[in-house]
Each structure stands twice: as structure tokens, then as C-alpha cells.
C-alpha positions in Angstrom: -17.3 5.8 20.9 -14.3 3.8 19.9 -12.2 4.9 16.9 -10.4 2.5 14.6 -6.6 2.6 14.5 -6.7 4.6 11.2 -9.2 7.1 12.6 -7.1 7.6 15.7 -4.0 8.2 13.6 -5.9 10.7 11.5 -7.2 12.5 14.6 -3.8 12.7 16.3 -2.2 14.0 13.1 -4.8 16.7 12.7 -4.3 17.6 16.3 -0.5 17.9 15.8 -1.0 20.3 12.9 -4.0 22.2 14.1 -2.5 25.2 15.9 0.3 26.2 13.5 2.9 25.0 11.1 5.0 22.2 12.6 8.0 20.5 11.2 7.5 16.9 10.2 9.8 15.8 13.0 7.6 17.6 15.5 4.4 16.0 14.0 6.0 12.6 14.3 7.1 13.3 17.9 3.7 14.5 19.0 1.7 11.7 17.3 4.1 9.1 18.7 3.7 10.6 22.2 -0.1 10.8 22.1 -0.4 7.4 20.5 1.7 5.7 23.2 -0.6 7.2 25.8 -3.3 5.2 24.1 -1.1 2.1 23.9 -0.8 2.4 20.2 2.2 2.7 17.9 2.5 4.2 14.4 5.5 4.2 12.1 6.9 7.4 10.7 5.8 6.1 7.3 2.2 5.7 8.5 2.2 9.3 9.9 3.7 10.6 6.7 1.0 8.9 4.6 -1.7 10.2 6.9 -0.3 13.7 6.7 -0.2 13.6 2.9 -3.8 12.2 2.9 -4.9 15.2 5.0 -3.2 17.6 2.5 -5.0 15.8 -0.4 -8.3 16.2 1.5 -7.5 19.8 2.0 -7.6 19.4 5.8 -3.9 20.1 6.1 -1.4 22.3 4.5 2.2 21.6 3.5 4.8 24.3 3.6 8.2 23.7 1.9 11.0 25.9 3.1 13.9 26.5 0.8 17.1 28.2 1.7 18.3 30.8 -0.7 
């Protein structure tokens, strides 16, 4: 089965956030690493957009940390 570019980005982003909370920088790092192994490239903006889409679809969660 071959995934489209968008489906691959969604799957890699889900994989990056699946185990625990990750910083956005770490999500970008992991997605970039895994996509390069597949000879693909995604911009930080594409990864951010996909992450926000996953949150909207309730497949991901977003934690905002504030310092006191």
C-alpha cells in the first residue's frame, strides 16, 4: 500500500506524538528524520498544520506550558 504525501505526514506526526507529550521542536525533529528516510521533506509549517489538524480531529492533544 502506498500512502500519499499528506497521509505520510499525518502518520509520521501521529507517531511522533503517540508515546507521550513532546515539544514542538522534538516533533519537527522526529518527523524530519523519519521523512528523510523515505526521501521526503516537509516544512515546519506543514508539520505544524498537520499537528493542529490532529488536535482538531481529537487525535492529538496540545499542552501549553506557562511559567509562573
